[in-house]
N, C-alpha and C positions, 0 to 999 in steps of 0.2 A: 653533779650528776643530774640529768634531766628526770623529771618526775614521770613515772609510768602511769598513763591514763587508761583506765578500764573502759572499753567501748566495744560494741559489736563490730564485726567487719563491715556490715552494711552502713553502720553509723559513721565509721571512719571514711568510707568511700564518699558518702554524701557530704561530709564535712570538708573533705578535700576539694570536691567539686564546687562547693559554695565558699571556699576560702575561709573557713572557720577554724580557729585555733582550739583544739580540744582541751588544752590546759586552762583555757579561760572559761570553760563551760562547767556548770555544776553537775555533779553526779545525780542520777535519779535516786532519790532516797528510798524508793520502794524496792529497788533491786541492787543498788550500790554500784552501778555502772551506767554508761551512756548508751541509750538505745537509738534505733533509727527514728522512732517517733519523737524523741527528744530533739533531734536535729531538725526535723520537719517543723516542730513547733517554735523553733528559734529562727524562723525565716526572716522575721523583722530585724534581726541583729546582723544580717549580712552587711559587710562594709562596702560602701559604694560612694563615689565622688558625687557632689551635688549636680554637676553637669550630666554625668551618666544617669543619675536618677531622673533628672528632668527629661532626658531623651526617652528613657524606658517608660515613664509615666505618660508622655505624649503619645507613644505608640501602643499603650496598653499592654506592655510586656511585663510578665512576672519576673522580677529580678532573680528569684530563686532558680529559675530555669536557665540562667546564663552562667556558664562556667567562667570563673575568674582566673586570668592567666598568672597574676602576681599577688594573689591573696585578696586584693581589693578590686572591686569592679570599677573599670574606668570607661571613658567614652568609647574607645576603640573596641572594648569587649562587647558593649551594647550594639555598636554599629555592625560588628562582624556577625553577631547573632541575628540581628535584623536582616542583614543581607542574605544569610544562609537559610532563612525561614520565610522569605518573601516569594510568593509565586511569580513566575515570569510570564509576562504577556507578550506574545509575538504579534507584531503588526500584520494585518492582512494585506498581501500584495494585490495588485489589480487583477491578476489572473486567478488568484485564489478566490476572490470575491465572485468572479464570473463563474468559476467551477461550482462554488457553493450554491449560487442562484440556479444554475442549470440542473444540478443534481436534485435540489429540493423541488424544482418544477417537475422534474421527471417522476419523482416519487409521489408528488401531490396529484398529478393528473393521469398517470398511467397505472392501471392495475397490472402488476408484473408477476410472472412466475418463471422459475428457473428449472431446467432439466439438465441432468448430468449424464455423460457417457465417457467411454474410454476407446482409444483406438491403438491397435498394434502398429507401431511405427517401423518394424523391422525392414520391410521391403522399401518403404518410402525413404528411410534414412540412407539405405544403401544407394538407391537411385540418385538421391540428392547429393550424396558424397561424390559419386562419379561425375555428376553434372558440374558441381562446384570446382572439382579438380580441373576439368577441361576448360572452364571459364577462366580460371587463374592462369593456366598454361597459355591461353590465348591473349593474356594481358587485359582481360575485361574486368568490369567492376565485380567485386566479390558478392555473390548472391547470398541471401539469408533465408532461413525458414519462413520468416515473415512474408517475404516475396512470394514464396510458394503458397502460403496460406491465403494471401490476397487473391491470387489467381484461382485457387481451388474453391474458395467460398464464393467468388464472383460467378464461377461456373455453376455452382449449386443454386445460387439465387436465380440464375437464368432458367434453371429447370423447375424452380419453385417460386415464381414471380410474386405470389401473394405476400411473401415475407419481405420483399423489396418494395415496401409500401409505407404510407402514412395514414393514420386514422384522423378524419376530420368530422365535424358535425354535419357536413354535407354529404359525406360518403368516404369510401376508402380509395385513396389515390394510389394507383399502381404506377410506379416510376418506370419510365422507358429507358432511363440510364441507370447503370449499376455502378455506383460510386462507393468504393470500399474504403472506410477510414481505418487508420491504425493509431491507437493511443500511444503517444510518445511522452515519456517522462522528461520534464525540463531539468537542467542541471541544478538550479537553485530551488525552485518550488513549483508545484502544479504539473499539469500536463496539457498537451495539445493533441488534437485529432485531425491531422491533415488527411485528405482522402485522394485516392487514385481515381480519377474520372474514367468512366467506361472501362473498368478493369477487366471485364469479360472479353473485350475486343482487343486487348493488348497482349503482346507476347510476354513471356516471363522476363526476358531481358529488358524489355521496355519498362516493365513494372519495377525491376531492380534499379534501373537508372533513375526513374522518377522518384521512387521511394527514398533513395540515397540523397537526392537533391532536396526533397521536402523535409527530411529529418534534419539535414544540415542547416537549412534556412530557418527551421523551427527553433532549433537550439540557439541560433544567433538572434532570434527575435525578429526575423525578416520575412516571415510568411505573409503573403498578401491575403486579404479576406477571402478571395475566391478559392484558395486552397484549403480553407478550414470550414467552408460552408458547402451546402449541397450534397452532403453525404447521405447515403441511403442504408448503410449497414456498417457496423463497427467491429473491429477485432481488438481485444485487450489481451496482450500476451504477457503473462507473468511466469513464463516457462523458465526464466533465469533465476527464480526465487524458489524456496522450499514451500511452494503452494500447490496443492492438489486441486480440489474443487473450490470454487468461490461463487459469489453472486454478483455478476457485473450489472451495472445499472444502465438502462437504455439511454442512449444519447439522442434526446428529442431533436427533431420530430420523427426520428426513425422508429421502427417497430421491433427491432431485434438487435441483439449484440451477442457475440460469443467471447467467452473468456477461456484462454488457453493456459492450462497449468503445466507443471513440470512433467518431463518424461523420465520414468524410472523403470528399471528392470523388474519384471514380474514373471511369475510362473504362469505359462499359458499352454493351451492345448495346440499342438502342431501336428496335423495329419494323424490324429489318433494317439499321438505320443505327448510326452511332457517336455516342454522347452522353456528357456528363459529369453524373453523378448523385451525390447524397450516399449513401454506403453505410455501414451499421452492421455491426459484428462482434458475434457471439454465441458464447459458450462454455458448453456444457452439461456438467455433471458428473452422472453417474448411479451408483446403487448396483448393482454388477455381480452381486450375489447373486441378484437377481430381475429386474433390468432389463437384458436383453442388448442388444447393439448394434442389433439390428433394432428393438427397442422404442424405444430412444433415437432412432433415425432416424425412426420413425413419429411420435413426439412432435414432433420438429423440423419434420416436414412439416405436422403439425396447426397448429403455431405459425405457420408461413409462410402457411398458408391463412387463418388468423384475421387475421393482419396484412393480408393482401391485401383483406379485406373490412372493414377497420377503419372506413372512412368511414361505415358503417351506424351505428356507435356514436355518432358525432358527430351524425348526422342525428336519431337517436332522442332525443338530449339537447335538441335544438331544438324538438321537438314537444311 
């Protein structure tokens, strides 16, 4: 019959983890059984093969932290522990290096501030849904809300040209062309920002066609330099994620960027009554060197006004 060893539950667990045989350990004379501290103090007695010990010593690993699979620590036990406790370093892709450099330059050179707002999407969603249905019935390219945003923000920039600018040491450059960029996530890593040139002068259908082509080429890595340079304003759309407000970083040498958050149903006032409407969040970041808070607020008001009359855009497309 096997000998019953007196030991605390914690001592038994640690002994099992370290591959120690309790029957070979002396009882603590002060209490008459084996305690957790007794096992801890017996660290040097853990059985380990010479090769396993050499590997553990080389990597500075405490052998007592390594669980033994078959009572004695072997090479594979040490290697498995080493593999599970080694931090993974992911190599930086070329595009990630470019993004990191650009974002750092933006934060280092531009004093930036962000303003947040919300917009009731009830009317706009309905108008867009009707428009999209007609486009699909006509066999045209499926439009997206990003296309609508590009058109609407381009219109607002036309009404508030100071935001469509670049700050330089020689003065503020007001761009004559409104080139709206759309941040597009790459399948593997990073993002690109192709831009629609002269977006304010193009119809919604033209923007849809060009956006689809740019996104497709971008994800295939076939975008020419001309399509990712020359932007004057950027849209970062995170509406497909559980993101409300965020702080988008300006895409230099531009002066402003808007971050679009998700649209969620909220309780709102509707003609003096209470209703539930889809509400979208918007986050605007501006270059504080020449776009003060009042200017940012003015642009946000212009955007809201343009959004309020967005149905006109859809009507024009049908004529």
